[in-house]
N, C-alpha and C positions, 0 to 999 in steps of 0.2 A: 504494500500500500504506500502510495506516495504522500509525503507530508504536504500539507497545504496551510497557508495562512488564512485565518478566518476572522472576521469581525463578528463577535457574538453580541448582538444588540437586541434588547427587548423593545419591541415597537409598541408604543402606547398611543394615546389619543393626543389631540392638539394641546390640551392643557398640561398633560403629563410629559409631553415631548418625548423623551427617550424612555419611557416608563421607569426611570432608571438609573441603571448602571450600564455602561458599555464595557464589556469584558474583552480585553485584548488577549489573543492567544499567540504564543511564540510560533515560529515557523515549523516547529515539530508537532503542532497541534493536528491531530487527525480526527476531525469531526465527521468526516464522511469517507467511505471507502470508494476508490475510483476503479472503474472497470472499463477496459477498452473493448468496444463492440463495433465491429465492422469499421474501424477507423474513427469512430465517434467517441469522444470522451464523455462517459456517463457517470453521474454522481449517484451512488447508491447509499442508503442509510447504513451506518455501522452502529447497530443497536446497542452493542456492549459499551460503546463510547457515548452514544446519544442519550441514553437513559440517565446516566449520572448528571450530565449537563442539564437535562430537562428537570431533574429533581432540584438542582441548585436554582434553576429559573423559577420553579414553583415556590421554593423557599423565599426567594426574592419577592414574588408577588404577595405571598402570605404576610410577610413582615410589613411591606409597604401598605397593603390594603387594610390590615388589622388595625393599624394605628392612625389611619385616616388622614395621612398627609395629603393636602389638596392636590399636590402635583402627581400623586400616585393613586389616590382613592378614585374608584370608578374606572380602573384600568380595563376591566372586562365589561364596562357598561358603554352606553352610547356616548358619542362625542359630545352631544348637547348636554347631557347630564354632568359630564366632567367639567365642562366649561362653566356651567351654572354653579357647581360646587366651588370651583376655583374663585369665582367672583363673590360668592356669598360668605366664604370662610373669612374669619377675621385674621388680623395680623398676629394675634395671640396664638391662633391655631398654627400658623406657619412657624412661629418660634418653637412651639411645643413639638411640632413635627420634626424640626431640625434636631431637637434634643433627642427624640426617639431614634432618628436615623443614626446619630452619633453613638447612641447606646447599643444599637444592634449592628453597627457597621462591621465590627470584628467578626460577629457570627456569620454575617453574609459573606465576607471575604473568605472565611474559613471554609464555608460550604462550597464556594466556587473553586477554591484551590483544591479541595478534596475531589471535586467532580472532574477537574481538569488539571493534572499536574504540570502541564505545559503553559499554564497561565502566567503572563508576565506583568499584567496590570489591570486595574479596575478604575474606570473613569466615570464620574457622574456628569451628565450633561443636563443643564437646566434650561428649559424652554417653555415659557407660558404664552408664547405668541399664538394668536388665533389663525394659524395657517396649517398647511399640510406638510410643512418642513419638520423633519424628525429631530435633527440636532439643533441645539440652541447655540448661543454665543458665549455662554458661561460654562466653564468646565472645572471640575474639582477632581484631582487625582486622589482616590481613596486608598489605593495601595499600588506599589510597584511603579512601572514606567508608563508614560503616556504616549508611546509611539511603538510602531512595529517596523521590522526590517525584513525584506524579502528580496529574492533574486528573480528577475523577469527579463526574458529576452537577453540573457547573459549580462544584465545590468543589475547593480545593487541599488535598492531603493529603501529609503526611510520615509514613513508616512505618519503624520500626526493625526489627532482625533478627527478634525473636520474634513480631512482630505479624502477624496474619492479614490477607490482602488477596486479593481475587478476581483471578485472572490474566486472565480474559476481561472486560476493562473495559467493552466495548460492551454485552455482554449483562448485565453487572452493573448497568449503568444501567437497563436494562429491568426487571430483577429488583427493584431498590430503588424504582423508580418505581411498580411495581404494589403493592409493600408499602405505600407511601405512600397509594395509592388505597384499598387495603383498610382502612387505619386510619380513613378517613372523618373526618378532622380538620376542625374549623371555625375553629380559632384560639384556642380557650379551654381546650382539654384539657391535662391533665398526662399525659405519655407516659413510660413506662419501657422502655428498650431493654436487655434482658439479653443477655449475651455481646456487648457493644458493640464490642470490639476497639479500633481507632483512631478510632472514632466515625463511621464512614461512614453507617450507617443513622440514627444519632442526629441527625446534622446535617441529613440529608434530612428527617426527621420534624419537626425544629425549625422548618422553614419554615412549617408549617401548625399548629403546636401553640402553646399558651400557654407551656408549659415542657417540655423534653425532658431526661430523666435517663438517663444511660448507666451500666451496671454491668458490670464486667469484673474477673477475678481476676488478670490479668497486669499487674503494676505498670508495665512499660515501655509497654504498650499504652495504659494510662490517661494516662500522661504525654503520649504522642502525641496522644491524643484531646483533652486540654485545650489543647495547643499548636495543634491543627488548628482548634478552635473559635475561638481567638484569631486565628489566621491568616486565617480567613474572616470575622471580625467578627460571629460569631454569639454573642449575649449571653444567650439564653434557654435555655442548657444547663448541666448540672451532671454531673460524672462521679465515680462512686464506685468505689474499688478494693474490691470485695466480690462474694461469690457471691449467688445469688438469695435465699437465706434471710437473709443479712446485710442485703441491700438492703431486704427486706420489713420487717425489724426497725427499720432506720433510718428508713424512711418512716413506719412506725407511731409511732415515737417523736416524729416531727414532726407527727403528725396528718394526714399526706398519704395519699391513696389514688389511685393512677393510674387514669385513665379508660380508657387503652389500654396494653396491654403488647405489646411486640414481642420475639420470641425468634428468634435465628439461631444455634442450637447447632452443635457439631461433629457428625460422623457418628453418634456414639453417642447423640445426642438428649438429651432432658432427663431427669433422674433423678426418681424418685418424690418426693424432697424438694423439687425445684423445682416439681413439679406442686402439691404441698401449699402451697408459698409463694405461687404464683400464685393459688390458691383463697383463701388467707388475705387477699391484697390485693384480691381480688374486682373486677377490672376489668370494664367493660361488654363490651369487645371484646379479643380476643387475635389477633395476627397472627403466624403461625408460618412462618418461612422455613427450609426443610429441604433438606439435601443427601443425604438417604437416605430413600427412600420406606418402607422397612421399619420404621425407628425412628419415622418420622412416624406410621405407622398405629398402632403401639403406643401412642405418646404421645397421639394423638387419642382412643383408647379410654379411656385413663386420665383425660383431661380431660373426657370425656363423663360419667364417674362423678362428676365435681365440678360438673356442670351446664353444661358448655360444649359447644355443638353446632356442627358445621361448616355454614357458610353459603355459602361460595364457595371454589373451589380452582383454581389455574392452575399450569402447568408452564413453566419457562424453561430452554432448552437452552444451558447454559454450556460444555458439553463435547461438541460434535458428534462423531458417529461413535463414541461410547462408550456404555456402559450407564448412565452417570451422568446425573442430571437434578436440577435445583433445583425445589422446589415451594413455592408461596405459598398458605397456607390462612388463611381468616378464620373465627374461632370466636366465637360470641356467647353471653353468659351467659343462661341460662334465667331468665325472669322469671315469678314466680308471680302 
């Protein structure tokens, strides 16, 4: 069985945010057994390892629900109930809840460590925002370290709590490898990687590019990306803490135009403003890595209006036996 890095997160409602604790597992964590079937990487439950982690998770729910902390109470109830409770509870209740968590924190950590010996850290994410975003902006390390390290595409990466990372690393390598192929780089091009996160795709593209620039709006992810480039000795990269529009303005100010742009957005896809920014930068090729075929279809239609047409598309199954699929699409700018 191959070792995999997993983010073990308890997903809660909008008011409880990460229900939670986010438990980070070391690269030796084996939360699922992997089986190769007809060349497809399939994730199969390893019950002897899953059950202890499930027990620890249920202990977490029991502790948090029993003592009625507004951020956790109602974790198994409807979202509206949780939000109403969060609004109606007094500050006194919040203070009491914090005292209760502090009292039972050691027991929670003990249960998690017993369930998973490879655990390296437990981080609490606080999020009371009324959105569908899971992680908040406030983090408390309850035990251990607040980062993970892993090797992907022969590169070493360190990721912090808010940074995105594919959980199926074997198929992620296939996905990123195909994105690199689609980019058709010869070693002289300037490449812009939007939604670059911790720099995974950026560093892969940098292998065949003259210069690879990553742009991301999450400051912690950008810091991770810079550190990852240095860790791997990659010197032809640059990372900007900026959205697509800001990145376009910065490159225009320098007189730079990317030859290739790669986008790997969240499920909501790219906004009309990002489409406009891409058209403004006018790359020859656009590589779109998508985790939602519906928003991909919408965005491809918008890009076609800007003169970009689909040349090639492939699917990569990172989530076997589910309805989710990753898609890589190559779009070429129409030439007159």
